[in-house]
C-alpha positions in Angstrom: -12.0 -10.0 -44.9 -11.0 -6.3 -45.2 -14.1 -4.2 -45.4 -14.5 -2.0 -48.6 -14.2 1.7 -48.0 -17.7 3.4 -47.7 -17.4 6.8 -49.4 -20.5 7.9 -51.3 -20.9 10.3 -54.3 -21.7 13.2 -52.1 -18.6 12.9 -50.0 -16.6 12.6 -53.3 -18.2 15.9 -54.6 -17.4 17.6 -51.1 -14.1 16.4 -50.3 -12.7 14.8 -53.6 -11.6 11.2 -54.4 -10.1 9.3 -51.4 -7.0 7.2 -52.1 -4.6 4.9 -50.2 -7.4 3.7 -47.9 -6.3 1.2 -45.2 -8.2 -0.1 -42.3 -7.6 0.7 -38.7 -8.5 -1.1 -35.6 -12.0 -0.4 -34.3 -14.7 -2.0 -32.1 -17.3 -4.3 -33.7 -19.7 -1.4 -33.8 -17.8 0.5 -36.5 -15.5 0.3 -39.6 -12.6 2.8 -39.6 -10.2 3.6 -42.5 -7.4 6.2 -43.0 -7.5 7.8 -46.3 -5.7 10.5 -48.2 -7.9 13.3 -49.6 -6.7 15.9 -52.1 -6.4 18.6 -49.2 -5.6 16.4 -46.3 -5.3 13.1 -44.6 -8.6 11.9 -43.0 -10.3 9.2 -40.9 -13.5 7.6 -42.3 -15.7 6.0 -39.7 -18.9 4.1 -40.4 -21.1 2.8 -37.7 -22.4 -0.7 -38.8 -25.9 -2.0 -38.8 -27.1 -3.1 -35.5 -29.4 -2.2 -32.5 -28.9 1.4 -31.6 -26.8 2.2 -34.6 -28.6 5.3 -35.7 -28.8 6.7 -32.2 -25.0 6.1 -31.6 -24.4 7.8 -34.9 -26.6 10.8 -34.0 -24.9 11.1 -30.6 -21.5 11.2 -32.1 -22.3 13.8 -34.8 -24.1 16.1 -32.2 -21.2 15.8 -29.7 -18.4 16.4 -32.4 -20.4 19.5 -33.4 -20.8 20.9 -29.8 -17.1 20.0 -29.0 -16.1 22.1 -32.2 -17.0 25.1 -30.1 -13.9 24.9 -28.0 -11.4 27.7 -28.4 -8.5 25.2 -28.1 -9.6 22.1 -30.1 -10.4 19.0 -28.1 -11.7 16.7 -31.0 -10.7 16.1 -34.6 -12.3 18.4 -36.9 -15.5 17.0 -38.5 -15.0 17.3 -42.3 -18.2 15.7 -43.5 -21.0 13.3 -42.8 -23.2 10.9 -44.7 -26.1 10.2 -42.4 -27.7 7.5 -44.9 -24.5 5.4 -44.5 -23.9 6.6 -41.0 -20.3 7.7 -42.0 -18.2 10.5 -40.5 -15.1 11.9 -42.1 -12.7 13.3 -39.5 -9.5 15.1 -39.5 -6.6 12.6 -39.1 -4.2 13.3 -36.1 -1.0 11.6 -35.0 -1.2 10.0 -31.6 2.0 10.4 -29.6 3.1 8.2 -26.7 1.9 10.1 -23.5 4.1 11.4 -20.9 4.2 9.8 -17.4 2.0 12.7 -16.1 -0.4 12.4 -18.9 -3.5 12.7 -16.8 -2.8 16.4 -16.1 -3.2 17.5 -19.8 -5.9 14.9 -20.2 -7.8 16.5 -17.3 -7.4 20.0 -18.7 -8.6 18.9 -22.2 -11.6 17.0 -20.4 -12.8 20.2 -18.7 -12.5 22.2 -22.1 -14.5 19.4 -23.7 -17.1 19.6 -21.0 -17.4 23.1 -21.2 -18.3 23.4 -24.8 -21.9 22.6 -24.1 -24.2 25.4 -22.9 -27.7 25.5 -21.1 -29.3 26.1 -24.5 -27.9 22.9 -25.9 -30.5 21.0 -23.7 -32.0 18.2 -25.7 -29.1 18.0 -28.2 -28.0 14.7 -26.4 -29.6 12.6 -23.8 -29.0 13.3 -20.1 -26.4 11.1 -18.2 -27.9 8.3 -16.4 -26.6 7.1 -13.0 -27.0 3.9 -10.9 -30.6 2.9 -9.9 -32.4 0.9 -7.3 -31.4 -2.4 -9.0 -27.8 -1.4 -8.6 -28.2 -0.6 -4.8 -29.8 -4.1 -4.2 -27.2 -5.9 -6.2 -24.5 -4.0 -4.4 -25.7 -4.9 -1.0 -26.1 -8.6 -2.0 -22.4 -8.4 -3.0 -21.7 -7.3 0.7 -23.7 -10.2 1.9 -21.7 -12.6 -0.3 -18.6 -11.3 1.3 -20.1 -11.9 4.7 -19.9 -8.3 5.6 -22.8 -7.0 7.8 -24.7 -4.1 6.2 -25.1 -1.3 9.0 -28.7 0.1 9.6 -29.2 3.1 7.4 -26.8 2.1 4.6 -29.7 1.4 2.3 -31.2 4.8 2.9 -27.9 6.5 2.4 -27.6 4.8 -1.0 -31.1 5.8 -1.9 -30.2 9.4 -1.2 -27.0 9.0 -3.1 -28.9 7.8 -6.2 -31.3 10.7 -5.9 -28.5 13.2 -5.5 -26.8 11.9 -8.7 -30.2 11.9 -10.6 -30.6 15.6 -9.7 -27.0 16.7 -10.2 -26.9 20.0 -11.9 -24.9 20.4 -15.1 -25.1 20.7 -18.7 -21.5 19.5 -19.4 -20.7 17.6 -22.6 -19.9 14.2 -21.3 -17.8 11.9 -23.5 -19.5 8.7 -22.2 -16.3 6.6 -22.4 -13.2 8.9 -22.0 -10.7 6.1 -21.7 -7.1 5.6 -22.7 -7.5 4.8 -26.3 -10.3 7.3 -26.8 -7.9 10.2 -26.1 -5.2 11.2 -28.8 -2.1 12.9 -27.5 -0.9 15.0 -30.2 1.7 17.8 -30.7 -1.1 20.3 -30.3 -2.8 18.9 -27.2 -5.2 16.2 -26.3 -8.2 15.3 -28.5 -11.0 13.0 -27.8 -12.6 10.5 -30.2 -15.5 8.0 -30.3 -18.4 9.9 -28.8 -21.2 7.1 -29.5 -22.3 7.3 -25.9 -22.1 11.0 -25.3 -24.5 12.7 -23.1 -25.1 15.9 -21.1 -24.8 16.3 -17.3 -22.4 17.0 -14.6 -18.7 17.1 -15.5 -17.9 15.5 -12.0 -19.1 12.2 -13.5 -16.1 12.0 -15.7 -13.6 13.9 -13.6 -14.2 10.9 -11.1 -12.6 8.6 -13.7 -9.2 9.7 -12.5 -9.8 8.4 -8.8 -12.2 5.6 -9.4 -10.2 4.1 -12.2 -11.8 4.6 -15.6 -15.0 2.5 -14.8 -16.3 2.1 -18.4 -12.9 1.0 -19.6 -11.2 -2.2 -20.5 -8.1 -0.9 -18.6 -7.6 0.7 -15.3 -4.9 2.9 -14.0 -4.3 4.4 -10.6 -2.2 7.7 -10.1 -0.4 8.9 -7.1 -2.2 11.4 -4.8 0.1 14.3 -5.9 -0.5 13.5 -9.4 -4.3 13.2 -8.9 -4.3 16.5 -7.1 -2.4 18.2 -10.1 -4.8 16.7 -12.6 -7.9 17.8 -10.7 -6.5 21.2 -10.2 -5.9 21.3 -14.0 -9.4 20.4 -14.6 -10.8 23.0 -12.1 -8.6 25.7 -13.7 -9.5 24.9 -17.2 -13.2 24.8 -16.3 -13.1 28.2 -14.7 -11.2 29.7 -17.6 -13.7 28.3 -20.1 -16.9 29.1 -18.2 -16.1 31.8 -15.6 -17.3 29.7 -12.7 -16.1 27.0 -10.3 -17.3 23.5 -10.5 -19.6 22.3 -7.7 -18.6 19.8 -5.0 -19.7 16.3 -5.4 -16.7 14.1 -6.4 -17.3 11.7 -3.5 -20.7 11.3 -4.8 -19.7 10.6 -8.2 -16.9 8.1 -7.3 -19.6 6.3 -5.1 -22.0 6.2 -7.9 -19.5 4.5 -10.2 -18.7 2.0 -7.5 -22.3 0.7 -7.1 -23.2 1.0 -10.8 -23.7 -2.6 -11.9 -21.8 -2.5 -15.2 -18.8 -0.5 -13.8 -17.5 -3.7 -12.2 -17.6 -6.0 -15.1 -14.4 -6.4 -17.1 -14.8 -5.1 -20.5 -12.9 -6.5 -23.5 -11.4 -3.9 -25.8 -13.8 -5.0 -28.7 -17.0 -5.5 -26.6 -20.1 -3.8 -27.6 -20.3 -1.7 -24.3 -23.5 0.1 -25.4 -25.5 -3.3 -25.0 -23.5 -4.8 -22.1 -25.8 -6.4 -19.8 -25.8 -5.2 -16.1 -24.6 -8.4 -14.5 -25.9 -8.4 -11.0 -22.9 -8.3 -8.4 -24.0 -11.3 -6.6 -23.9 -13.3 -9.9 -20.4 -12.2 -10.7 -18.8 -15.4 -9.4 -16.1 -13.0 -8.1 -15.0 -12.4 -11.7 -11.4 -12.7 -12.8 -8.3 -11.6 -10.6 -8.3 -8.4 -12.7 -11.9 -7.6 -11.9 -11.4 -8.3 -8.2 -8.4 -6.1 -8.3 -10.4 -3.2 -9.7 -13.2 -3.7 -7.1 -10.6 -3.6 -4.2 -9.2 -0.3 -5.7 -12.6 1.3 -6.1 -13.8 0.3 -2.6 -10.6 1.8 -1.2 -11.2 5.0 -3.2 -14.7 5.4 -2.0 -13.9 4.6 1.7 -11.3 7.3 1.7 -13.4 9.9 -0.1 -16.5 9.2 2.1 -14.6 9.3 5.3 -16.5 12.1 7.3 -19.0 12.7 4.7 -22.2 13.4 6.7 -24.5 11.7 4.1 -22.4 8.5 3.7 -21.1 7.6 7.0 -22.5 4.1 7.0 -21.5 3.6 3.3 -17.9 4.6 4.2 -17.6 1.9 6.9 -19.4 -0.7 4.7 -17.0 -0.3 1.7 -13.9 -0.2 4.0 -15.1 -3.6 5.5 -15.8 -5.0 2.1 -12.4 -4.1 0.9 -10.8 -5.8 4.0 -12.9 -8.9 3.3 -11.7 -9.1 -0.2 -8.1 -8.8 0.7 -8.5 -11.6 3.3 -10.2 -13.8 0.9 -7.7 -13.0 -1.9 -4.5 -12.0 -0.2 -2.4 -12.2 -3.4 -4.3 -9.4 -5.1 -2.0 -6.6 -6.4 -2.7 -2.8 -6.7 -4.0 -1.7 -10.1 -1.3 -0.5 -12.5 0.0 3.0 -12.4 0.8 3.3 -16.0 -1.7 3.2 -18.9 -1.0 0.3 -21.5 
């Protein structure tokens, strides 16, 4: 059944009468239409009733308004809102097929997005939340399930990691789910959409997506080292240009945090309600699907490489390397994650 366009009288008075409405693909959390207005084409998005709908709507509106401060646009323009119906009306943008090195432009746009929030914006959005003690316990049980011995001191290193992530400085505007599908590659640059999980925190937590493999996404890609280095340099350059400062070190911590976070290893369907996804303990995973195992092997390898020689994660580095080898021995047919986005 095609949902009827929600476009109240106040929106009519502000924007004019919509016409040629047609539905667009969306998650179960929302209904989305493309419409023609007297002055422009637009996208109408309504968050449907459900647990947390009001909070998700408030996050999206707040994030779009913060992101509008960017000198080079990084989001569609927010044309109007109807809070009573949880409706946003956004500028319509045509998505173009990304180039093979798309993560370079993506990373620069992500830095500009992150830089739109300022210290005085504290409280406009919730703070980013990282892994916790339950994630540590679950991850260590996963190692036991793989029959990999946990070296003495690793539990303490993971405790310290969680503490460092909790205290990570930063007031960046974090998208919350900056995945392929939530980025529009347009003739005028990359724009981000769907900010229902936006928060404030350290931009490193989302810069880490490029290496760790888009941990909140239904798809995972892996770029070559030269391409990753180009993308991370583009992020750092754009961040410096927007803020006048350099980003702090801590990318290894961010990647390790995404590895141990319980819901980062669960394969997410395109239409799943990620906001209420239960954190499935690693040991109850039943080893997941082949795709889930493929992703885990990738992330274990990334964290092993990034923590080699890390003074605060020497034991973790050895553990994750051994876990990766154990998985490859158990499932020798596992293939690397794709290098191209779907």
